[in-house]
C-alpha positions in Angstrom: 7.1 2.5 -31.7 8.7 2.2 -28.2 6.8 2.7 -25.0 7.1 6.1 -23.3 9.9 6.3 -20.7 8.9 5.8 -17.1 12.1 7.5 -15.8 11.0 10.7 -13.9 12.4 14.1 -14.7 14.0 16.1 -12.0 13.5 19.8 -11.4 16.4 21.9 -10.0 14.9 21.9 -6.5 15.0 18.1 -6.5 11.3 17.3 -7.2 10.8 14.4 -9.5 7.9 14.4 -12.0 6.4 12.0 -14.5 3.6 12.6 -17.1 1.9 9.9 -19.0 -1.0 10.6 -21.4 -4.1 8.4 -21.3 -7.0 8.4 -23.6 -9.6 10.0 -21.3 -11.7 13.0 -20.6 -10.0 13.3 -17.1 -6.6 14.1 -15.7 -5.1 12.7 -12.4 -2.5 14.3 -10.3 -0.7 12.3 -7.6 1.9 13.7 -5.2 3.8 11.0 -3.4 6.2 11.6 -0.5 8.6 8.7 0.2 7.8 8.8 3.9 5.3 6.4 5.5 4.5 4.8 8.8 7.9 3.1 8.8 9.4 6.5 9.3 7.4 7.6 12.3 9.7 8.4 15.3 9.7 5.9 18.1 6.8 6.7 20.5 5.1 8.8 17.8 3.2 6.3 15.7 1.1 8.2 13.2 3.3 11.3 12.8 3.5 10.8 9.0 -0.3 10.4 8.8 -0.8 13.6 10.9 1.6 15.7 8.8 -0.1 14.4 5.6 -3.4 15.6 6.9 -1.9 19.0 7.7 -0.4 19.3 4.2 -3.8 18.4 2.7 -5.8 20.7 5.0 -4.9 24.3 4.4 -2.1 26.5 3.1 -1.2 30.2 2.8 -3.7 30.7 -0.1 -6.1 27.9 0.6 -8.4 28.1 3.6 -9.4 24.9 5.4 -11.7 22.9 3.2 -11.1 25.2 0.2 -9.1 22.7 -1.8 -11.9 20.1 -1.6 -14.5 22.7 -2.5 -12.4 23.8 -5.5 -12.1 20.2 -6.8 -15.8 19.4 -6.2 -16.9 22.6 -8.0 -14.7 21.4 -11.0 -16.5 18.1 -11.0 -13.5 16.1 -9.6 -12.6 14.2 -6.5 -9.6 14.1 -4.2 -8.2 12.1 -1.3 -5.2 11.1 0.7 -3.5 7.7 1.1 -1.2 6.8 4.0 0.9 3.6 3.7 3.8 2.0 5.6 6.1 3.2 2.9 4.6 6.5 1.5 2.1 9.3 1.9 0.1 10.5 -1.1 -2.3 13.1 -2.3 -4.4 12.2 -5.3 -6.9 14.3 -7.3 -8.9 13.5 -10.4 -10.6 16.3 -12.4 -12.0 16.9 -15.9 -8.9 17.4 -18.2 -9.5 21.1 -18.8 -9.1 21.7 -15.1 -5.6 20.3 -14.9 -3.7 23.5 -14.6 -5.9 24.6 -11.6 -5.0 21.4 -9.8 -1.3 21.7 -10.5 -1.4 25.2 -9.0 -3.2 24.0 -5.9 -0.9 21.0 -5.4 2.1 23.3 -5.6 0.5 25.6 -3.1 -0.1 22.7 -0.7 3.5 21.5 -1.1 5.2 24.8 -0.6 3.0 26.6 2.0 1.2 24.2 4.3 -0.4 25.8 7.3 1.5 24.2 10.2 -0.2 26.1 13.0 -1.7 25.0 16.4 -5.3 25.3 15.3 -4.6 23.2 12.2 -2.9 20.6 14.4 -6.0 20.2 16.5 -8.2 19.5 13.5 -5.7 17.1 11.9 -5.4 15.2 15.2 -9.2 14.8 15.3 -9.2 13.6 11.7 -6.5 11.0 12.5 -8.4 9.7 15.5 -11.5 9.2 13.3 -9.5 7.4 10.6 -8.0 5.1 13.2 -11.4 4.3 14.8 -13.2 3.5 11.5 -11.5 0.1 10.8 -12.0 -1.0 14.4 -15.7 -1.2 13.7 -15.2 -4.1 11.3 -16.1 -7.4 13.0 -12.7 -8.9 12.0 -10.6 -6.0 13.0 -8.8 -8.0 15.7 -7.7 -10.6 13.2 -6.5 -7.9 10.7 -4.6 -6.2 13.5 -3.0 -9.5 14.6 -1.8 -10.2 11.0 0.0 -6.8 11.1 1.4 -7.0 14.6 2.5 -10.6 14.6 3.2 -11.1 10.9 6.2 -8.8 11.3 8.5 -9.6 14.2 10.8 -6.5 14.7 10.1 -4.1 11.8 8.1 -0.9 12.4 5.7 -2.3 9.8 4.0 -4.1 12.7 2.5 -0.9 14.0 0.8 -0.1 10.7 0.5 3.3 9.0 -2.6 4.9 10.6 -1.0 5.5 13.9 -1.9 5.7 17.6 -3.8 8.9 18.6 -2.6 8.5 22.2 1.0 8.9 21.2 0.2 12.2 19.4 -2.1 13.9 21.9 0.7 15.9 23.6 2.5 16.7 20.3 3.6 20.3 19.9 3.7 22.3 16.7 7.5 22.8 16.7 8.0 19.0 16.6 5.5 18.7 13.7 7.3 21.5 11.8 10.7 19.8 12.2 9.4 16.4 11.0 7.7 18.1 8.0 11.0 19.9 7.1 13.0 16.7 7.3 10.6 14.3 5.6 8.1 16.2 3.4 10.4 18.4 1.3 9.8 18.6 -2.5 13.2 16.9 -2.9 11.6 13.7 -1.4 8.5 13.7 -3.6 7.3 12.5 -7.0 4.6 14.3 -9.0 2.6 12.1 -11.3 0.3 13.5 -14.0 -1.8 11.2 -16.1 -4.8 11.6 -18.4 -5.7 13.9 -21.4 -3.3 16.8 -21.7 -0.8 18.5 -24.0 2.6 17.3 -22.9 4.4 20.6 -23.7 1.8 22.5 -21.6 2.2 20.2 -18.7 6.0 20.6 -18.8 5.5 24.4 -18.7 3.0 24.3 -15.8 5.1 21.9 -13.7 8.2 24.2 -14.1 6.1 27.3 -13.5 4.2 26.1 -10.4 6.6 23.6 -8.8 10.0 24.8 -10.1 10.1 27.8 -7.7 9.5 25.7 -4.5 12.5 25.7 -2.3 13.3 22.5 -0.4 13.1 23.2 3.3 16.3 23.4 5.3 16.3 20.4 7.7 16.8 21.2 11.4 20.3 20.5 12.7 19.1 17.7 14.8 17.2 15.9 12.1 18.6 12.6 10.8 17.6 9.8 8.4 15.9 6.8 10.0 18.0 3.8 10.7 17.7 1.1 8.1 15.7 -1.6 9.9 15.8 -5.1 8.7 13.1 -7.6 9.5 14.0 -10.7 11.6 13.4 -14.1 10.2 10.7 -16.2 12.0 12.5 -18.9 13.9 9.6 -21.4 14.0 6.0 -21.9 13.3 3.5 -20.5 15.8 -0.2 -20.7 16.4 -2.1 -17.9 18.1 -5.8 -18.0 19.2 -8.0 -14.9 19.1 -11.4 -14.2 20.4 -13.9 -12.5 18.1 -16.8 -10.9 20.0 -19.1 -9.7 17.2 -18.0 -11.5 14.1 -20.7 -13.6 12.4 -18.3 -16.5 11.5 -15.0 -17.9 12.8 -11.9 -17.0 10.7 -8.3 -18.1 10.2 -5.3 -16.5 8.7 -1.9 -18.0 7.7 1.1 -15.6 7.4 4.4 -16.3 5.7 7.3 -13.8 5.4 8.1 -12.4 2.0 11.3 -10.6 0.9 11.6 -6.8 0.3 9.9 -5.4 -2.7 13.0 -5.0 -4.8 14.0 -8.6 -4.3 14.6 -10.4 -7.7 12.3 -13.3 -6.7 9.2 -11.1 -6.4 7.9 -12.1 -9.9 7.8 -15.7 -8.8 5.8 -14.8 -5.7 3.5 -12.9 -8.0 2.9 -15.8 -10.3 2.4 -18.2 -7.4 -0.1 -15.8 -5.9 -2.0 -15.7 -9.1 -2.1 -19.5 -9.4 -3.5 -19.8 -5.9 -5.7 -16.8 -5.3 -6.1 -14.4 -8.2 -9.6 -14.5 -9.7 -12.5 -16.7 -9.1 -10.7 -19.7 -10.6 -7.7 -19.6 -8.2 -6.9 -23.0 -6.6 -7.9 -21.8 -3.1 -11.5 -20.8 -3.9 -11.9 -23.6 -6.3 -11.1 -26.2 -3.6 -12.1 -24.8 -0.3 -15.2 -22.8 -1.2 -16.6 -24.6 -4.3 -15.5 -28.2 -3.8 -15.1 -28.8 0.0 -17.4 -26.0 1.2 -15.1 -25.5 4.2 -14.8 -21.7 3.7 -17.5 -19.1 3.2 -15.0 -16.8 1.5 -11.3 -16.4 1.4 -8.5 -14.3 0.1 -4.8 -14.6 -0.6 -2.9 -11.3 -0.3 0.7 -10.5 -1.3 1.8 -7.5 0.7 5.0 -6.1 -0.6 6.9 -3.3 1.1 10.3 -1.6 0.8 11.9 -3.6 3.6 9.8 -6.8 4.0 6.5 -8.3 3.0 3.9 -10.9 3.9 1.9 -13.6 2.1 -1.5 -13.8 3.9 -4.1 -16.5 3.3 -7.3 -15.6 5.1 -10.6 -17.4 5.2 -14.1 -17.2 6.9 -15.3 -20.6 8.0 -18.5 -21.9 6.5 -21.5 -22.2 8.8 -21.0 -25.0 11.4 -17.2 -24.9 11.0 -14.5 -23.7 13.5 -11.3 -22.0 12.6 -8.9 -24.9 13.1 -10.0 -27.2 10.3 -10.3 -24.3 8.0 -6.7 -23.2 8.8 -5.5 -26.8 8.3 -7.2 -27.1 4.9 -6.0 -23.7 3.9 -2.4 -24.6 4.7 -2.6 -27.9 2.8 -3.9 -26.2 -0.3 -1.2 -23.5 -0.2 1.5 -26.1 0.2 0.0 -28.4 -2.5 1.2 -25.9 -5.1 4.7 -27.4 -4.5 3.6 -31.0 -5.3 0.7 -31.1 -7.7 1.8 -30.2 -11.2 0.7 -26.9 -12.6 -1.1 -27.5 -15.9 -0.5 -25.3 -19.0 -4.0 -24.1 -18.7 -3.6 -23.0 -15.1 -0.3 -21.3 -15.9 -1.6 -19.4 -18.9 -4.7 -18.3 -17.1 -2.6 -17.0 -14.1 -0.3 -15.1 -16.5 -3.2 -13.6 -18.4 -4.7 -12.3 -15.1 -1.4 -10.8 -14.1 -0.9 -9.3 -17.5 -4.3 -7.7 -17.3 -3.3 -6.1 -14.0 0.0 -4.9 -15.3 -0.7 -3.6 -18.8 -2.0 0.0 -18.6 -3.5 0.3 -22.1 -7.1 0.4 -20.9 -6.4 2.0 -17.5 -8.1 5.1 -16.2 -5.9 8.1 -15.5 -6.7 7.6 -11.8 -5.5 4.0 -11.7 -2.3 4.7 -13.8 -1.3 7.6 -11.5 -1.8 5.4 -8.5 0.2 2.6 -10.0 3.2 4.7 -11.1 3.4 6.6 -7.8 3.2 3.5 -5.7 5.8 1.6 -7.7 8.2 4.5 -7.3 7.6 4.8 -3.6 7.7 1.1 -2.7 10.0 -0.3 -5.4 12.1 2.7 -6.2 11.2 2.4 -9.9 7.9 3.5 -11.5 8.5 1.0 -14.3 9.0 -2.0 -11.9 5.6 -3.7 -12.8 6.6 -3.9 -16.5 10.0 -5.4 -15.6 8.2 -8.0 -13.3 6.1 -9.0 -16.3 9.2 -9.5 -18.5 10.3 -12.1 -15.8 7.2 -14.0 -15.0 6.0 -14.5 -18.6 9.1 -16.8 -19.0 8.5 -18.8 -15.8 7.4 -22.4 -16.1 5.1 -24.2 -13.6 8.1 -26.4 -12.5 10.1 -23.4 -11.6 7.3 -22.0 -9.5 7.0 -25.3 -7.7 10.7 -25.6 -7.0 10.7 -22.1 -5.6 7.6 -22.8 -3.5 9.1 -25.9 -1.8 12.0 -23.8 -0.5 10.4 -20.5 0.3 7.0 -21.6 1.7 6.9 -25.4 2.4 10.1 -25.3 4.4 9.4 -21.9 6.0 7.8 -21.2 9.4 4.2 -20.0 9.3 2.1 -18.0 11.7 -1.4 -19.4 12.1 -4.1 -17.2 13.6 -7.3 -18.9 14.8 -10.2 -16.6 15.4 -13.3 -18.2 16.9 -16.4 -16.6 18.3 -16.0 -16.1 22.0 -13.0 -18.4 22.3 -10.4 -17.6 24.9 -7.4 -15.8 23.4 -3.9 -17.1 23.9 -0.9 -18.7 22.3 -0.8 -22.3 21.5 2.5 -24.2 21.1 
């Protein structure tokens, strides 16, 4: 029996929708708009985030807070997600409450309350969301990865936004942006969980089919396609951490856009080095050499560009520089030290476990499908990635690594406690 199609269906108004049954007692609904921080107007960082909070906040038939109360009384949960590439609303409820959620989401999509009083509330919520990560002791390092990892692309400003750039925003500007970027013809509705497929098809057509895509203002235009510049040479930057318990270091390499055909090789290399407790980085730097207290290797993929970020907290008594040096040596060692069959099979098994959705919850599957569509342009992209990396050999990964990482410039961020900030040659 063939796997269900992951090709979304399109309603006459342009809305895309995709339903996938999951063995569960719950149902998840995810509404994804292909508009993120990258699409914020110049000088208005956070506009997408602000509009998403307005859409989530209130509508013609839902008073402020009523949607959340509705979901909580049904025994469910809901939230919003803002990303550089997309804005999303996600709700999980007991399966028998699915129709109620579909009505409510259609109501939020078609009749958001874009009024001055709602704008004041949304602006306060955005400010709180921006301030929360800044309380983390390593916030400066995380911010430096974002701002300096990207050279020219709007990704460097992140997705949450800058409240100061929005404090004088008027409601007409907000309405124009919403009309241009948050229409139903720019969205994907994902439904997963326990449901009757014929019933879901009827409900989607009934509640969403009558939504009219907004008429964009005459002055609205699509954002210019911005391409990320290539890093010309390696650079080291020093940061000062005032309240962090341990020094830290981060290494940042540039990665191609999310639809690049080499992405599966990046994924397999990432798994070999940093996925799971047995990844090479943890095995060597934490367990064997005790240079790092903890570390992570992150592969950030976006529509236009991406980053590979290796980040470590120094062990007690260490400073950031030797940790960064050891971290870089271990990342580059993948190009020279042969990959054993055991390592390769273990990495592929970990990736396969992340990709195959047989045992996933409705919540996780909805998130995966919606994000793949928004970032990759294809809800079925993860399965296609798997078809590529299962055939890769260790030698192929090493050959790729020599060209794409060993020979590529790297940004090194050294964060010590109380050290003077600056840029080193």
